[in-house]
N, C-alpha and C positions, 0 to 999 in steps of 0.2 A: 504494500499500499504506499509506504513511504517512498520507495523507488519510483513508483508510478506518478506520484505527485511531483517528485523532483524532475522527472522527465518532462511532465507538462509545463512545469515552470521554466525549465530551460528552453523549450520550444517557444513559450510566450515571450521570453527575453529576446531570443533570436529573431522571432517574427518582428517585433517592434524595433529592433536594431536595424533590420533591413529596411523597414519603412522610413526610419529616420534618415538612413543613408541615401535612399532614393529620393525622397522629397527634398533633402538638403542639396542634393546635386541639381535637382530640377529648378528650384528657386534660387539660382545664383546667377542672374543675368549679368553679362559684362557691362551693359549700360542700360539705364532706365530712360527710354525715350520720353514717355509720358509727357509731363508738362515741364520737364527740367529746363527746356529752352523756351518756355512760353510763360508759365506762371510760377516756376521754380518749386513746384510740389511733385514729389515722386511717390509711386506706389510699387511694391514688389509683388504682392499676390493679386490674384484675380485679373490678370491681364492677358493681352494678346501679343504674341511675339512679332516684332517688326524690325527688320534690318539688324538682327543681333541684339535687340533690346526688348523692352516690355513697354507696351502702351496700355495704361490702365484704362479701365472701362467704367463709366458711370460714377466717377468720383470727383471730377473736377467741374465745378460750375462754370469756370471761365472757358474751359476747352470743350465742354458739352459732351462730345463723344470721342471714341478712339479715332474715328474717321477724320474728325475735325483736327485732331492733334497732328495726325499724319500729314494732312494737307497743309496745315500751318507751318509745320517744320519744313516741308518740301518747298513751299513758297519762300520761306526765310533764306534757304540756301541759294535760291535763284535771284534774289533781289540785288539791286545796285550793280548791274553790269552796263545796261544801256545808258544810265545817267552818270557814268564815270569816264566816258570815252571822248578823248580829243576835244575839239572845239564845241562850244555850245551851238545848237542848231540855228542856222541863219544869222550868224553873227561872227565877229572877229575875236570874241572872247574865248580864251583857252582855259580849260579846266586845270586846276592844280592836280597833279598826279597823286591818287589815293591808292596804295597797295590794298589788297584783299584784307590783310590783317589789321589795317588802320581805319576801316570804314566805321566801326563802332565808336560812339562818343566816349565810351568808357575806357578806350585804349589811348594811352598818352601819345601825342603826335605834335610836339612843341614847334616843329618846322612848318606846320600847316599854315599856309597864307594864301588863301583862295582870293581870286580877283572878284570884284563886285560888277554885276551886270544885270540891268533891267532894260528891256527893249523900249525904244522911243515910242512905239505904239501903245505900250502900257503907261508910260509917263505922261502921255497926252490925256489921260483920265477919260477913257471911254466909259460907257455906262456899266460895262462888266468888270472894271478894274477898281481895286481899292486905292485910296490915296497913299502917298508915300508915308512911310512909318514915322517920319519926322514932322508930319503935319499935326500941328497943335490941336486941330479939331477931330483928329482920328483916335477914337478910343475903343478899339475892337474888344469883343467879349470872347476871349480865347477859350477853346474847348467847350463851346456852348452855342446855342442858337442866338446869333447876334440880332436881337429884336430891333435895333436902331435901323438896320438896313435889310433885315429879313434874310441874312446870309447864314447858312449852316457852317460854323467854324469847328464842328466836332469831327474828330477823325474816326473812320471805320476800323482803323488799325490799332491805335492805342492813344492814350492821352499824351500830348506833347508838351515839352517844356519851353518856357520863354527865357531867352538869354539875350541881355542887352536890348530888351524891348522887342525882340524879334522871335517868332516861333522857330523852333529847331526841328529839322527833319527827324522824325522818330526812328528811321532806319539807319541813318548815319551820314557821314560826309559824302558830298557829291563833287567837291572840287571847285565849286563856285557859290557865291552868295548873291542876295538880292532875289528878284522875282523872275529873271529871265524874261520869257514871253507869256508867263502865266499871270492872270489878273489878280488873284487873291493871295494875301499872305497866308501861310499855313496850307491846309487841304483845299485843293480845287477839285470839286465833286463832279463826276461824269456818270453817264449810264450807257451800258452797251448791250443792245438786243442782239442775241444770236439766233437767228431764224433758220431753222433746219428742215430738211425733207429727205426722203429716201431717193437715192439715184435709181432711176427706172429705165428699163429697156423699151423698145418700140411697142411691145405688147403690154406694157404696164407692170412687168415683173420687176421686183427688187433686184438690183445688181449685187453680186457678191465678188469680193476680191478672191482671186485664184490662189493667193499665197496664204492669207490668213483665214480664208473661208468665212469671213464675217461680212454682213451687209455694209454697203458703202453709204455714208451719210454725206449730205451736201449742205453748205450754209451760204448765206448771202454775204459776199464780201464786197468792199468798196475800195477803189484806189484813191488814196489821199492826194489832194492837190499840192500840199506843201512838200512832202517827202517822196512822193510817188510810190510809196509802199502800200501793199494791200493790207486791209484791216477790217475789223468788225465795224459796221455802221454805228456810230454813236456820237455823243456830244456832251456839252456841259449842261448841268442842271441849273436852270435859271432861279434867281432868288424867289423863295416861296413856292417853287414848283415841286409837285410830287414826282418821284422817280418814275412811277408808272406813266406819267404824262410825257416825261422826257423820252422814255423808250419809244413810245409810239411816234412822237413828233420827229425825232432824229431818224428813225427808220424810214418813215414816210418821205422826209425831205431829201435824204441822201441816196436811198435805194429805189424810190418810186417816183421821185421828183414831183411830189404832190403839190408843190408851189406853182407848177406850171400846168396842171391838169385842168380841163374844163370842169364845169360843175357836175355833169353826169358822171364823167370818169372818176372825179374826186369822190363822189358819193359811193360808188361801187367799191373803190379801194378802202374808203373809210369803214364801210360795213364789214369787209373782209378782215381788215386789221383789228377792229373791235372784237370780232369773234375769236381770232387767233390769240390776241393779246390779253383775252380775258383770263387766260391761265398760263402760267410759265413756271419754270424751275430755276431758282437763283443758284448760280454756280460759283459765284465769287463775290465777295464784298471786302474791299480793303485797298491797300496801297498798291500802286502800279509802277513798275520799273520803266519809267517814261524818260526819254531823252531830254525832256524840258524840265525835269526836276532840278531844284537847287537846294542848298542847305536851309532855305527859308520858305520855299514854296514847292509843292509837290502835288502830283495827280493821285486821286483815288477814284475807284469806280465801283459800280454794282453791275455785274454781268448776269443777265437772265436769258435762259433758253426758252424759245417758243417753237415748238415742234409741229409741223404740218404733217401728220401722220399719213393722211391719204394723198396729199399733194394737191388737193382740190380747193384749198383756201387761197393763201397768197401765192402758192406755187403756180397758179394759173395766170397770174398777172405778169405782164412783161416788165422786166427790170429796166430802169432808166435813171442814170446818175443825176443828181441834183445837188443844190447848195454848194458845199466846198469839196464834193467828191468829183473826180473827172472820169471814173470808170466804175462799173458794177457787174457782177456775175454770180452765178451759182458755182461754188467751188467744192471740189471733192476733198473730203477730209482725210488727211493722212499724216504720217510723221515727217513727211518731206515739206510740210507747209513752212513758209517763211513770212511771218506777219509782223506788223508794227508792234513795238513795245512788248507787252506780256500777253498779247492776244492769243498766240499759239497755245499757251498754257490753258487759257479759258476753253479753247476749242477742244483741246485734248480731253478736258474733264467732261465736256458734253459727249464726246465720242464714247467714253467710258460708261457714262450713264445710260446710253442707248445700246451698249454692248456692240458697238459698230467697229468697222475696220479702223485701225490707226497705224 
């Protein structure tokens, strides 16, 4: 009896020792992705493995979901490439060279001495531009809805700091100060409608890529008149304007040239747009790696996908470039796309959401 009890005890000890070893080995990630790069909180247990680390699920209010953490971390790694290159667009102002490891404001960079540049078109004080920061009557409400001029000065990305009376780019150094060609100090808000449909053959069948065996998605792209690059049709959010209104207005003006349509044509397009734009999926909200960004002014956007599943809504209307676009077309979505600013990243996300070819 005593021998039997001892044996059972030994088996019990061995069993728990094995469980301890196994679980101990399992819960020892080399790096906790989680919110360590976003909200500085880490979790070891209850997570999903991602790129050699752990992304915790359902524990971070600021990160919302593991998917959101992954996307935010990915975007962070891609930021500040386009707005650290050579000369500032359409100017003779050269950016101060900023190495990758000196982008963050928390990194010491005593030799950093960027040039100041604000375009003459901005200094002329058009209706869409702020006064100069030195204007005694200019008292902006930073990180808030500025009720004095109905301008949203809140960032989608994060709260920004004010240094020497100027807002500081929350992502880091760009090699130039001032506003460049952007009108607002701080965030300049835009909206980008990504209108998609399936690529179809002559018989209406959805086309499939022969290599990936995935259906091919198309989106409406426009050619910008300033850089000649292809891009998502979009534009700036006017003071007091709802983002949903901006999305419809900009798509209509740039991709369908609604400003030049006769009344009958305009009504047909309007009804189709209202139907399609009644529902959409937001694919991005935040900072944009835009070549126009400076240390004190930067672009942010909300990108929304509007999908015409049947191709019988906007898909049946002829595209016609208007406003500041000089070209427009339905473009096949794939990894070979070369688009303005961060637009290819937004389109890649849309392709993933539809399980389409990339």
